[in-house]
N, CA and C atoms of all chains as a GROMACS GRO file, in nm:
protein
  582
    1MET      N    1   2.316   0.436  -1.687
    1MET     CA    2   2.229   0.422  -1.604
    1MET      C    3   2.138   0.563  -1.548
    2SER      N    4   2.198   0.667  -1.578
    2SER     CA    5   2.114   0.809  -1.583
    2SER      C    6   2.077   0.808  -1.655
    3ALA      N    7   2.077   0.832  -1.785
    3ALA     CA    8   1.997   0.828  -1.946
    3ALA      C    9   1.880   0.719  -1.921
    4GLU      N   10   1.890   0.607  -1.863
    4GLU     CA   11   1.758   0.545  -1.833
    4GLU      C   12   1.680   0.617  -1.769
    5VAL      N   13   1.738   0.675  -1.640
    5VAL     CA   14   1.654   0.763  -1.536
    5VAL      C   15   1.581   0.848  -1.634
    6GLU      N   16   1.678   0.904  -1.690
    6GLU     CA   17   1.607   1.059  -1.741
    6GLU      C   18   1.505   1.018  -1.832
    7GLU      N   19   1.519   0.914  -1.909
    7GLU     CA   20   1.420   0.878  -2.027
    7GLU      C   21   1.279   0.812  -1.932
    8MET      N   22   1.279   0.755  -1.831
    8MET     CA   23   1.178   0.704  -1.762
    8MET      C   24   1.072   0.811  -1.711
    9LEU      N   25   1.204   0.934  -1.619
    9LEU     CA   26   1.099   1.070  -1.579
    9LEU      C   27   1.018   1.096  -1.695
   10LYS      N   28   1.106   1.164  -1.786
   10LYS     CA   29   1.010   1.224  -1.913
   10LYS      C   30   0.923   1.141  -1.961
   11ARG      N   31   0.933   1.045  -1.980
   11ARG     CA   32   0.820   0.917  -2.010
   11ARG      C   33   0.678   0.951  -1.930
   12PHE      N   34   0.718   0.950  -1.768
   12PHE     CA   35   0.605   0.988  -1.709
   12PHE      C   36   0.549   1.101  -1.687
   13GLN      N   37   0.641   1.221  -1.668
   13GLN     CA   38   0.613   1.326  -1.665
   13GLN      C   39   0.517   1.380  -1.755
   14ASN      N   40   0.477   1.287  -1.885
   14ASN     CA   41   0.393   1.311  -2.006
   14ASN      C   42   0.231   1.311  -1.954
   15PHE      N   43   0.224   1.221  -1.836
   15PHE     CA   44   0.085   1.156  -1.766
   15PHE      C   45   0.043   1.299  -1.690
   16LYS      N   46  -0.106   1.366  -1.728
   16LYS     CA   47  -0.147   1.476  -1.674
   16LYS      C   48  -0.134   1.432  -1.524
   17ASN      N   49  -0.169   1.324  -1.463
   17ASN     CA   50  -0.214   1.285  -1.355
   17ASN      C   51  -0.091   1.270  -1.273
   18ILE      N   52   0.052   1.325  -1.289
   18ILE     CA   53   0.129   1.266  -1.187
   18ILE      C   54   0.177   1.426  -1.110
   19VAL      N   55   0.180   1.402  -1.004
   19VAL     CA   56   0.190   1.536  -0.936
   19VAL      C   57   0.378   1.528  -0.936
   20GLY      N   58   0.410   1.405  -0.874
   20GLY     CA   59   0.551   1.419  -0.869
   20GLY      C   60   0.623   1.238  -0.894
   21ILE      N   61   0.730   1.253  -0.919
   21ILE     CA   62   0.836   1.129  -0.918
   21ILE      C   63   0.937   1.154  -0.838
   22MET      N   64   0.985   1.019  -0.745
   22MET     CA   65   1.102   1.059  -0.674
   22MET      C   66   1.171   0.916  -0.678
   23VAL      N   67   1.306   0.950  -0.684
   23VAL     CA   68   1.381   0.794  -0.700
   23VAL      C   69   1.468   0.812  -0.585
   24ILE      N   70   1.446   0.711  -0.478
   24ILE     CA   71   1.533   0.709  -0.380
   24ILE      C   72   1.614   0.580  -0.348
   25ASP      N   73   1.718   0.627  -0.270
   25ASP     CA   74   1.841   0.504  -0.253
   25ASP      C   75   1.777   0.409  -0.138
   26ASN      N   76   1.830   0.313  -0.118
   26ASN     CA   77   1.809   0.254  -0.008
   26ASN      C   78   1.813   0.290   0.178
   27ASP      N   79   1.902   0.390   0.140
   27ASP     CA   80   1.914   0.474   0.284
   27ASP      C   81   1.854   0.560   0.320
   28GLY      N   82   1.734   0.612   0.204
   28GLY     CA   83   1.667   0.704   0.216
   28GLY      C   84   1.695   0.827   0.124
   29ILE      N   85   1.817   0.875   0.075
   29ILE     CA   86   1.839   0.948  -0.020
   29ILE      C   87   1.783   0.961  -0.112
   30PRO      N   88   1.755   1.065  -0.144
   30PRO     CA   89   1.685   1.086  -0.313
   30PRO      C   90   1.789   1.098  -0.398
   31ILE      N   91   1.779   1.017  -0.495
   31ILE     CA   92   1.880   1.041  -0.616
   31ILE      C   93   1.808   1.158  -0.710
   32LYS      N   94   1.692   1.151  -0.737
   32LYS     CA   95   1.617   1.217  -0.846
   32LYS      C   96   1.503   1.258  -0.820
   33THR      N   97   1.424   1.386  -0.859
   33THR     CA   98   1.322   1.380  -0.797
   33THR      C   99   1.269   1.510  -0.888
   34THR      N  100   1.120   1.516  -0.888
   34THR     CA  101   1.058   1.623  -0.996
   34THR      C  102   0.981   1.723  -0.893
   35MET      N  103   0.974   1.690  -0.735
   35MET     CA  104   0.891   1.786  -0.662
   35MET      C  105   1.025   1.829  -0.590
   36GLU      N  106   0.966   1.904  -0.487
   36GLU     CA  107   1.061   2.032  -0.398
   36GLU      C  108   1.132   1.974  -0.273
   37TYR      N  109   1.245   2.005  -0.283
   37TYR     CA  110   1.338   1.905  -0.205
   37TYR      C  111   1.324   1.901  -0.081
   38ASN      N  112   1.265   1.978  -0.020
   38ASN     CA  113   1.193   1.935   0.165
   38ASN      C  114   1.118   1.850   0.143
   39LEU      N  115   1.022   1.873   0.067
   39LEU     CA  116   0.893   1.783   0.036
   39LEU      C  117   0.952   1.619   0.060
   40THR      N  118   1.041   1.643  -0.085
   40THR     CA  119   1.127   1.498  -0.110
   40THR      C  120   1.195   1.450   0.019
   41LEU      N  121   1.290   1.527   0.071
   41LEU     CA  122   1.364   1.475   0.194
   41LEU      C  123   1.232   1.397   0.293
   42HIS      N  124   1.105   1.458   0.310
   42HIS     CA  125   1.037   1.406   0.390
   42HIS      C  126   0.926   1.302   0.380
   43TYR      N  127   0.928   1.286   0.203
   43TYR     CA  128   0.846   1.163   0.151
   43TYR      C  129   0.952   1.029   0.119
   44ALA      N  130   1.075   1.071   0.154
   44ALA     CA  131   1.189   0.972   0.143
   44ALA      C  132   1.189   0.904   0.269
   45ALA      N  133   1.232   0.981   0.354
   45ALA     CA  134   1.223   0.951   0.519
   45ALA      C  135   1.095   0.826   0.568
   46VAL      N  136   0.975   0.865   0.532
   46VAL     CA  137   0.851   0.797   0.533
   46VAL      C  138   0.827   0.709   0.469
   47MET      N  139   0.871   0.692   0.297
   47MET     CA  140   0.821   0.594   0.239
   47MET      C  141   0.953   0.493   0.254
   48GLN      N  142   1.070   0.512   0.290
   48GLN     CA  143   1.200   0.438   0.340
   48GLN      C  144   1.140   0.328   0.447
   49THR      N  145   1.056   0.357   0.583
   49THR     CA  146   1.013   0.336   0.661
   49THR      C  147   0.925   0.221   0.633
   50LEU      N  148   0.827   0.256   0.541
   50LEU     CA  149   0.718   0.210   0.513
   50LEU      C  150   0.741   0.095   0.407
   51ARG      N  151   0.844   0.143   0.310
   51ARG     CA  152   0.872   0.013   0.239
   51ARG      C  153   0.916  -0.093   0.304
   52GLU      N  154   1.036  -0.096   0.431
   52GLU     CA  155   1.086  -0.164   0.483
   52GLU      C  156   0.960  -0.246   0.583
   53LYS      N  157   0.877  -0.164   0.612
   53LYS     CA  158   0.743  -0.224   0.693
   53LYS      C  159   0.681  -0.332   0.612
   54ALA      N  160   0.644  -0.267   0.486
   54ALA     CA  161   0.580  -0.357   0.408
   54ALA      C  162   0.686  -0.488   0.373
   55GLN      N  163   0.790  -0.483   0.312
   55GLN     CA  164   0.853  -0.593   0.315
   55GLN      C  165   0.870  -0.697   0.418
   56GLN      N  166   0.825  -0.642   0.574
   56GLN     CA  167   0.857  -0.756   0.646
   56GLN      C  168   0.736  -0.839   0.666
   57VAL      N  169   0.613  -0.723   0.598
   57VAL     CA  170   0.474  -0.781   0.624
   57VAL      C  171   0.471  -0.880   0.556
   58VAL      N  172   0.519  -0.886   0.428
   58VAL     CA  173   0.532  -0.994   0.293
   58VAL      C  174   0.620  -1.124   0.308
   59LEU      N  175   0.720  -1.085   0.414
   59LEU     CA  176   0.789  -1.197   0.404
   59LEU      C  177   0.732  -1.275   0.524
   60ASP      N  178   0.718  -1.209   0.652
   60ASP     CA  179   0.641  -1.278   0.757
   60ASP      C  180   0.501  -1.325   0.730
   61LEU      N  181   0.451  -1.310   0.617
   61LEU     CA  182   0.329  -1.431   0.594
   61LEU      C  183   0.389  -1.505   0.539
   62ASP      N  184   0.461  -1.522   0.466
   62ASP     CA  185   0.497  -1.620   0.357
   62ASP      C  186   0.655  -1.544   0.279
   63ALA      N  187   0.723  -1.667   0.332
   63ALA     CA  188   0.874  -1.638   0.323
   63ALA      C  189   0.927  -1.642   0.188
   64THR      N  190   0.813  -1.711   0.073
   64THR     CA  191   0.878  -1.746  -0.016
   64THR      C  192   0.792  -1.570  -0.158
   65ASN      N  193   0.730  -1.547  -0.070
   65ASN     CA  194   0.648  -1.437  -0.136
   65ASN      C  195   0.745  -1.335  -0.167
   66GLU      N  196   0.752  -1.220  -0.291
   66GLU     CA  197   0.820  -1.106  -0.281
   66GLU      C  198   0.728  -1.001  -0.265
   67PHE      N  199   0.773  -0.870  -0.220
   67PHE     CA  200   0.713  -0.762  -0.196
   67PHE      C  201   0.708  -0.701  -0.356
   68THR      N  202   0.643  -0.662  -0.461
   68THR     CA  203   0.636  -0.601  -0.522
   68THR      C  204   0.592  -0.456  -0.596
   69PHE      N  205   0.476  -0.430  -0.503
   69PHE     CA  206   0.461  -0.282  -0.529
   69PHE      C  207   0.356  -0.207  -0.394
   70LEU      N  208   0.351  -0.134  -0.382
   70LEU     CA  209   0.257  -0.087  -0.286
   70LEU      C  210   0.192   0.076  -0.362
   71ARG      N  211   0.048   0.051  -0.317
   71ARG     CA  212  -0.002   0.181  -0.346
   71ARG      C  213  -0.141   0.217  -0.220
   72LEU      N  214  -0.116   0.364  -0.178
   72LEU     CA  215  -0.168   0.439  -0.106
   72LEU      C  216  -0.251   0.497  -0.115
   73ARG      N  217  -0.389   0.457  -0.124
   73ARG     CA  218  -0.471   0.560  -0.162
   73ARG      C  219  -0.524   0.677  -0.070
   74THR      N  220  -0.516   0.780  -0.085
   74THR     CA  221  -0.548   0.918   0.027
   74THR      C  222  -0.644   0.999  -0.028
   75LEU      N  223  -0.714   1.103   0.059
   75LEU     CA  224  -0.809   1.171   0.009
   75LEU      C  225  -0.752   1.228  -0.094
   76ARG      N  226  -0.616   1.314  -0.097
   76ARG     CA  227  -0.559   1.425  -0.213
   76ARG      C  228  -0.516   1.321  -0.316
   77HIS      N  229  -0.424   1.214  -0.267
   77HIS     CA  230  -0.392   1.150  -0.414
   77HIS      C  231  -0.342   1.057  -0.384
   78GLU      N  232  -0.291   0.950  -0.512
   78GLU     CA  233  -0.251   0.811  -0.451
   78GLU      C  234  -0.108   0.827  -0.468
   79VAL      N  235  -0.008   0.734  -0.317
   79VAL     CA  236   0.120   0.741  -0.386
   79VAL      C  237   0.147   0.573  -0.414
   80LEU      N  238   0.255   0.565  -0.482
   80LEU     CA  239   0.277   0.450  -0.558
   80LEU      C  240   0.417   0.405  -0.517
   81LEU      N  241   0.432   0.323  -0.484
   81LEU     CA  242   0.597   0.306  -0.435
   81LEU      C  243   0.657   0.144  -0.488
   82CYS      N  244   0.727   0.201  -0.565
   82CYS     CA  245   0.824   0.053  -0.671
   82CYS      C  246   0.916   0.007  -0.591
   83PRO      N  247   0.955  -0.098  -0.529
   83PRO     CA  248   1.065  -0.114  -0.473
   83PRO      C  249   1.154  -0.213  -0.591
   84GLU      N  250   1.292  -0.156  -0.604
   84GLU     CA  251   1.408  -0.222  -0.668
   84GLU      C  252   1.499  -0.281  -0.586
   85VAL      N  253   1.608  -0.333  -0.657
   85VAL     CA  254   1.691  -0.387  -0.548
   85VAL      C  255   1.793  -0.275  -0.476
   86ASP      N  256   1.840  -0.149  -0.600
   86ASP     CA  257   1.920  -0.053  -0.512
   86ASP      C  258   1.823   0.065  -0.470
   87TYR      N  259   1.721   0.088  -0.499
   87TYR     CA  260   1.680   0.168  -0.504
   87TYR      C  261   1.495   0.172  -0.463
   88PHE      N  262   1.438   0.260  -0.449
   88PHE     CA  263   1.315   0.292  -0.515
   88PHE      C  264   1.242   0.402  -0.549
   89ILE      N  265   1.120   0.391  -0.623
   89ILE     CA  266   1.041   0.479  -0.672
   89ILE      C  267   0.924   0.514  -0.602
   90VAL      N  268   0.896   0.631  -0.614
   90VAL     CA  269   0.803   0.689  -0.554
   90VAL      C  270   0.733   0.794  -0.610
   91VAL      N  271   0.574   0.763  -0.686
   91VAL     CA  272   0.505   0.867  -0.777
   91VAL      C  273   0.394   0.826  -0.717
   92LEU      N  274   0.345   1.009  -0.747
   92LEU     CA  275   0.256   1.084  -0.676
   92LEU      C  276   0.149   1.099  -0.758
   93GLN      N  277   0.034   1.040  -0.756
   93GLN     CA  278  -0.057   1.100  -0.873
   93GLN      C  279  -0.210   1.138  -0.816
   94LEU      N  280  -0.242   1.201  -0.907
   94LEU     CA  281  -0.405   1.271  -0.874
   94LEU      C  282  -0.484   1.115  -0.923
   95PRO      N  283  -0.584   1.070  -0.842
   95PRO     CA  284  -0.651   0.987  -0.880
   95PRO      C  285  -0.778   0.972  -1.016
   96CYS      N  286  -0.798   0.922  -1.061
   96CYS     CA  287  -0.894   0.983  -1.212
   96CYS      C  288  -1.014   1.058  -1.125
   97ASP      N  289  -1.080   0.989  -1.031
   97ASP     CA  290  -1.215   1.026  -0.980
   97ASP      C  291  -1.207   1.118  -0.898
   98MET      N  292  -2.517  -0.397   1.243
   98MET     CA  293  -2.359  -0.402   1.224
   98MET      C  294  -2.360  -0.538   1.125
   99SER      N  295  -2.412  -0.648   1.207
   99SER     CA  296  -2.367  -0.736   1.113
   99SER      C  297  -2.404  -0.762   1.022
  100ALA      N  298  -2.524  -0.720   1.019
  100ALA     CA  299  -2.587  -0.711   0.868
  100ALA      C  300  -2.521  -0.673   0.701
  101GLU      N  301  -2.481  -0.534   0.794
  101GLU     CA  302  -2.371  -0.479   0.716
  101GLU      C  303  -2.272  -0.525   0.658
  102ILE      N  304  -2.196  -0.633   0.787
  102ILE     CA  305  -2.073  -0.725   0.750
  102ILE      C  306  -2.087  -0.794   0.652
  103GLU      N  307  -2.179  -0.878   0.663
  103GLU     CA  308  -2.262  -0.988   0.589
  103GLU      C  309  -2.278  -0.960   0.442
  104GLU      N  310  -2.300  -0.817   0.442
  104GLU     CA  311  -2.327  -0.747   0.289
  104GLU      C  312  -2.174  -0.738   0.219
  105ILE      N  313  -2.080  -0.688   0.267
  105ILE     CA  314  -1.953  -0.668   0.230
  105ILE      C  315  -1.932  -0.824   0.199
  106LEU      N  316  -1.899  -0.892   0.292
  106LEU     CA  317  -1.908  -0.989   0.234
  106LEU      C  318  -1.932  -1.083   0.131
  107LYS      N  319  -2.042  -1.077   0.151
  107LYS     CA  320  -2.091  -1.117  -0.021
  107LYS      C  321  -2.082  -1.055  -0.126
  108ARG      N  322  -2.061  -0.941  -0.104
  108ARG     CA  323  -2.033  -0.826  -0.238
  108ARG      C  324  -1.894  -0.874  -0.282
  109TYR      N  325  -1.810  -0.910  -0.176
  109TYR     CA  326  -1.671  -0.955  -0.240
  109TYR      C  327  -1.635  -1.053  -0.289
  110GLN      N  328  -1.710  -1.164  -0.190
  110GLN     CA  329  -1.691  -1.297  -0.242
  110GLN      C  330  -1.734  -1.350  -0.402
  111SER      N  331  -1.791  -1.250  -0.442
  111SER     CA  332  -1.852  -1.239  -0.565
  111SER      C  333  -1.768  -1.252  -0.671
  112TYR      N  334  -1.639  -1.197  -0.658
  112TYR     CA  335  -1.574  -1.180  -0.775
  112TYR      C  336  -1.477  -1.280  -0.786
  113PRO      N  337  -1.469  -1.292  -0.887
  113PRO     CA  338  -1.352  -1.472  -0.915
  113PRO      C  339  -1.218  -1.451  -0.853
  114ASN      N  340  -1.136  -1.353  -0.831
  114ASN     CA  341  -1.033  -1.320  -0.813
  114ASN      C  342  -0.985  -1.355  -0.672
  115VAL      N  343  -1.078  -1.339  -0.573
  115VAL     CA  344  -1.089  -1.322  -0.438
  115VAL      C  345  -1.054  -1.448  -0.355
  116ALA      N  346  -0.959  -1.467  -0.313
  116ALA     CA  347  -0.867  -1.598  -0.247
  116ALA      C  348  -0.892  -1.580  -0.043
  117GLY      N  349  -0.949  -1.466  -0.029
  117GLY     CA  350  -0.988  -1.485   0.105
  117GLY      C  351  -1.043  -1.303   0.125
  118ILE      N  352  -1.162  -1.295   0.248
  118ILE     CA  353  -1.187  -1.185   0.299
  118ILE      C  354  -1.173  -1.213   0.442
  119ILE      N  355  -1.104  -1.060   0.524
  119ILE     CA  356  -1.130  -1.088   0.667
  119ILE      C  357  -1.122  -0.925   0.724
  120ILE      N  358  -1.228  -0.961   0.809
  120ILE     CA  359  -1.289  -0.806   0.838
  120ILE      C  360  -1.224  -0.794   1.003
  121LEU      N  361  -1.178  -0.679   1.040
  121LEU     CA  362  -1.076  -0.712   1.177
  121LEU      C  363  -1.171  -0.579   1.255
  122ASP      N  364  -1.225  -0.588   1.388
  122ASP     CA  365  -1.255  -0.467   1.454
  122ASP      C  366  -1.137  -0.376   1.461
  123PRO      N  367  -1.146  -0.267   1.521
  123PRO     CA  368  -1.076  -0.153   1.543
  123PRO      C  369  -0.915  -0.219   1.614
  124PHE      N  370  -0.945  -0.314   1.725
  124PHE     CA  371  -0.831  -0.388   1.788
  124PHE      C  372  -0.752  -0.470   1.717
  125ALA      N  373  -0.800  -0.475   1.589
  125ALA     CA  374  -0.727  -0.618   1.502
  125ALA      C  375  -0.769  -0.750   1.547
  126ILE      N  376  -0.897  -0.742   1.574
  126ILE     CA  377  -0.961  -0.892   1.609
  126ILE      C  378  -1.024  -0.935   1.531
  127PRO      N  379  -1.014  -1.023   1.451
  127PRO     CA  380  -1.118  -1.122   1.342
  127PRO      C  381  -1.225  -1.082   1.408
  128ILE      N  382  -1.348  -1.060   1.350
  128ILE     CA  383  -1.466  -1.078   1.352
  128ILE      C  384  -1.544  -1.159   1.240
  129LYS      N  385  -1.493  -1.151   1.088
  129LYS     CA  386  -1.540  -1.239   1.038
  129LYS      C  387  -1.408  -1.280   0.950
  130THR      N  388  -1.425  -1.407   0.875
  130THR     CA  389  -1.299  -1.448   0.790
  130THR      C  390  -1.371  -1.552   0.710
  131THR      N  391  -1.307  -1.570   0.605
  131THR     CA  392  -1.329  -1.652   0.517
  131THR      C  393  -1.199  -1.739   0.514
  132MET      N  394  -1.139  -1.731   0.558
  132MET     CA  395  -0.982  -1.791   0.542
  132MET      C  396  -0.951  -1.875   0.667
  133ASP      N  397  -0.867  -1.949   0.675
  133ASP     CA  398  -0.835  -2.053   0.771
  133ASP      C  399  -0.824  -1.961   0.909
  134TYR      N  400  -0.845  -2.018   1.073
  134TYR     CA  401  -0.794  -1.900   1.145
  134TYR      C  402  -0.654  -1.901   1.168
  135THR      N  403  -0.572  -1.964   1.200
  135THR     CA  404  -0.462  -1.944   1.153
  135THR      C  405  -0.375  -1.835   1.115
  136LEU      N  406  -0.428  -1.882   0.984
  136LEU     CA  407  -0.383  -1.759   0.871
  136LEU      C  408  -0.466  -1.592   0.922
  137THR      N  409  -0.589  -1.603   0.925
  137THR     CA  410  -0.657  -1.491   0.957
  137THR      C  411  -0.573  -1.400   1.100
  138VAL      N  412  -0.541  -1.498   1.208
  138VAL     CA  413  -0.511  -1.404   1.305
  138VAL      C  414  -0.384  -1.360   1.271
  139HIS      N  415  -0.280  -1.437   1.178
  139HIS     CA  416  -0.146  -1.371   1.132
  139HIS      C  417  -0.140  -1.261   1.056
  140TYR      N  418  -0.234  -1.280   0.972
  140TYR     CA  419  -0.298  -1.171   0.882
  140TYR      C  420  -0.330  -1.024   0.943
  141ALA      N  421  -0.412  -1.053   1.019
  141ALA     CA  422  -0.464  -0.977   1.130
  141ALA      C  423  -0.366  -0.876   1.203
  142ALA      N  424  -0.243  -0.955   1.264
  142ALA     CA  425  -0.137  -0.891   1.344
  142ALA      C  426  -0.046  -0.824   1.239
  143VAL      N  427  -0.024  -0.856   1.130
  143VAL     CA  428   0.086  -0.784   1.046
  143VAL      C  429   0.032  -0.690   1.002
  144VAL      N  430  -0.093  -0.704   0.954
  144VAL     CA  431  -0.176  -0.590   0.854
  144VAL      C  432  -0.213  -0.452   0.933
  145HIS      N  433  -0.254  -0.509   1.061
  145HIS     CA  434  -0.273  -0.386   1.161
  145HIS      C  435  -0.165  -0.318   1.183
  146THR      N  436  -0.042  -0.353   1.208
  146THR     CA  437   0.053  -0.260   1.222
  146THR      C  438   0.092  -0.196   1.086
  147LEU      N  439   0.072  -0.243   0.983
  147LEU     CA  440   0.119  -0.196   0.878
  147LEU      C  441   0.002  -0.088   0.822
  148ALA      N  442  -0.105  -0.070   0.838
  148ALA     CA  443  -0.183  -0.005   0.820
  148ALA      C  444  -0.188   0.104   0.907
  149ALA      N  445  -0.172   0.084   1.027
  149ALA     CA  446  -0.166   0.213   1.120
  149ALA      C  447  -0.016   0.285   1.112
  150LYS      N  448   0.072   0.206   1.090
  150LYS     CA  449   0.190   0.301   1.012
  150LYS      C  450   0.163   0.346   0.904
  151ALA      N  451   0.110   0.281   0.825
  151ALA     CA  452   0.061   0.383   0.698
  151ALA      C  453  -0.034   0.529   0.701
  152ALA      N  454  -0.112   0.504   0.808
  152ALA     CA  455  -0.194   0.598   0.849
  152ALA      C  456  -0.119   0.736   0.904
  153LYS      N  457  -0.045   0.690   0.966
  153LYS     CA  458   0.026   0.776   1.046
  153LYS      C  459   0.137   0.835   0.964
  154MET      N  460   0.196   0.779   0.855
  154MET     CA  461   0.276   0.852   0.757
  154MET      C  462   0.204   0.949   0.658
  155VAL      N  463   0.095   0.907   0.645
  155VAL     CA  464  -0.006   0.957   0.564
  155VAL      C  465  -0.015   1.143   0.636
  156SER      N  466  -0.070   1.106   0.772
  156SER     CA  467  -0.094   1.221   0.836
  156SER      C  468   0.017   1.328   0.859
  157SER      N  469   0.155   1.261   0.872
  157SER     CA  470   0.247   1.350   0.896
  157SER      C  471   0.311   1.410   0.794
  158LEU      N  472   0.295   1.344   0.668
  158LEU     CA  473   0.325   1.412   0.565
  158LEU      C  474   0.242   1.556   0.521
  159ASP      N  475   0.129   1.538   0.553
  159ASP     CA  476  -0.019   1.631   0.564
  159ASP      C  477  -0.143   1.637   0.660
  160ALA      N  478  -0.117   1.707   0.721
  160ALA     CA  479  -0.213   1.684   0.806
  160ALA      C  480  -0.359   1.688   0.762
  161ASN      N  481  -0.419   1.740   0.675
  161ASN     CA  482  -0.522   1.740   0.579
  161ASN      C  483  -0.575   1.587   0.523
  162ASN      N  484  -0.429   1.536   0.484
  162ASN     CA  485  -0.469   1.385   0.438
  162ASN      C  486  -0.539   1.251   0.536
  163GLU      N  487  -0.584   1.208   0.443
  163GLU     CA  488  -0.626   1.026   0.525
  163GLU      C  489  -0.560   0.939   0.459
  164LEU      N  490  -0.591   0.847   0.521
  164LEU     CA  491  -0.525   0.684   0.423
  164LEU      C  492  -0.703   0.649   0.406
  165MET      N  493  -0.681   0.613   0.270
  165MET     CA  494  -0.825   0.526   0.242
  165MET      C  495  -0.794   0.390   0.223
  166THR      N  496  -0.727   0.359   0.121
  166THR     CA  497  -0.687   0.180   0.122
  166THR      C  498  -0.516   0.207   0.112
  167ILE      N  499  -0.531   0.082   0.122
  167ILE     CA  500  -0.351   0.050   0.057
  167ILE      C  501  -0.362  -0.082  -0.008
  168ARG      N  502  -0.280  -0.109  -0.113
  168ARG     CA  503  -0.293  -0.230  -0.206
  168ARG      C  504  -0.159  -0.279  -0.185
  169LEU      N  505  -0.126  -0.380  -0.122
  169LEU     CA  506  -0.003  -0.437  -0.132
  169LEU      C  507   0.026  -0.559  -0.258
  170ARG      N  508   0.095  -0.544  -0.330
  170ARG     CA  509   0.093  -0.629  -0.433
  170ARG      C  510   0.230  -0.689  -0.419
  171THR      N  511   0.211  -0.839  -0.405
  171THR     CA  512   0.318  -0.930  -0.426
  171THR      C  513   0.311  -1.005  -0.522
  172LYS      N  514   0.443  -1.106  -0.528
  172LYS     CA  515   0.431  -1.217  -0.633
  172LYS      C  516   0.279  -1.306  -0.666
  173GLN      N  517   0.282  -1.347  -0.526
  173GLN     CA  518   0.173  -1.445  -0.530
  173GLN      C  519   0.012  -1.395  -0.537
  174HIS      N  520   0.013  -1.263  -0.507
  174HIS     CA  521  -0.129  -1.222  -0.495
  174HIS      C  522  -0.124  -1.074  -0.420
  175GLU      N  523  -0.230  -1.016  -0.430
  175GLU     CA  524  -0.275  -0.874  -0.366
  175GLU      C  525  -0.323  -0.882  -0.274
  176VAL      N  526  -0.309  -0.801  -0.173
  176VAL     CA  527  -0.354  -0.749  -0.019
  176VAL      C  528  -0.448  -0.612  -0.050
  177VAL      N  529  -0.566  -0.632  -0.012
  177VAL     CA  530  -0.594  -0.480  -0.026
  177VAL      C  531  -0.635  -0.437   0.100
  178ILE      N  532  -0.614  -0.341   0.131
  178ILE     CA  533  -0.662  -0.313   0.305
  178ILE      C  534  -0.684  -0.189   0.321
  179VAL      N  535  -0.856  -0.172   0.359
  179VAL     CA  536  -0.938  -0.067   0.354
  179VAL      C  537  -0.963  -0.030   0.523
  180PRO      N  538  -0.882   0.041   0.580
  180PRO     CA  539  -0.918   0.076   0.733
  180PRO      C  540  -1.022   0.161   0.695
  181SER      N  541  -1.101   0.167   0.837
  181SER     CA  542  -1.196   0.246   0.880
  181SER      C  543  -1.226   0.256   1.041
  182GLU      N  544  -1.324   0.347   1.052
  182GLU     CA  545  -1.312   0.384   1.223
  182GLU      C  546  -1.379   0.268   1.256
  183SER      N  547  -1.491   0.203   1.174
  183SER     CA  548  -1.535   0.058   1.246
  183SER      C  549  -1.440  -0.081   1.224
  184TYR      N  550  -1.433  -0.061   1.139
  184TYR     CA  551  -1.323  -0.209   1.091
  184TYR      C  552  -1.219  -0.182   1.032
  185ILE      N  553  -1.164  -0.317   1.031
  185ILE     CA  554  -1.050  -0.313   0.903
  185ILE      C  555  -1.081  -0.408   0.815
  186ILE      N  556  -1.090  -0.381   0.704
  186ILE     CA  557  -1.130  -0.510   0.602
  186ILE      C  558  -0.952  -0.532   0.505
  187ILE      N  559  -0.968  -0.660   0.512
  187ILE     CA  560  -0.866  -0.710   0.414
  187ILE      C  561  -0.929  -0.806   0.313
  188VAL      N  562  -0.880  -0.795   0.200
  188VAL     CA  563  -0.910  -0.876   0.084
  188VAL      C  564  -0.793  -0.940   0.012
  189VAL      N  565  -0.752  -1.078   0.022
  189VAL     CA  566  -0.649  -1.096  -0.028
  189VAL      C  567  -0.700  -1.176  -0.177
  190GLN      N  568  -0.646  -1.121  -0.300
  190GLN     CA  569  -0.704  -1.178  -0.445
  190GLN      C  570  -0.599  -1.199  -0.508
  191LYS      N  571  -0.629  -1.303  -0.599
  191LYS     CA  572  -0.505  -1.324  -0.719
  191LYS      C  573  -0.498  -1.254  -0.847
  192PRO      N  574  -0.418  -1.191  -0.851
  192PRO     CA  575  -0.399  -1.067  -0.950
  192PRO      C  576  -0.428  -1.111  -1.090
  193GLY      N  577  -0.526  -1.058  -1.178
  193GLY     CA  578  -0.590  -1.091  -1.312
  193GLY      C  579  -0.504  -1.181  -1.403
  194GLU      N  580  -0.381  -1.140  -1.428
  194GLU     CA  581  -0.291  -1.210  -1.505
  194GLU      C  582  -0.237  -1.318  -1.459
   0.00000   0.00000   0.00000
């Protein structure tokens, strides 16, 4: 599993626009990160809450639907949240424009 | 103001993949919608809480940053949420593939 994770991190790090990648488990604990640790902890806490909220929203609107991806576009950058079964991945990227 | 709203609606409705557009006032009350009313009110309630939470999260991570849009991708469709001072625009679209 960890070789897979390393491979994925390496693949994404080659893209110029990527500021950071974090792999966080379902309890909000960062498993892997390319960013500074304190910032990662902050993002982990915040993104975990948001992930749960988004999941609730989707299921509330339609119980047969599934939450697959979340993109938050902010002034400074774009945050991508990809939920998986045991963890979720957060990527920070600079938008092209 | 209502001419502006009509213009927004017309612009988004011309895209082929758009399943519905909802425009809310800052208190999450639907001003205009192209979807059925019960569903609109349901969307208004859940999306408003998600957008508020996401905006708070973004400012807690970085006080100079601001949330611009949220894209919530699910299996069946994609919900694009644009919060602003005078309205919250929600567009439900079917993904391209």
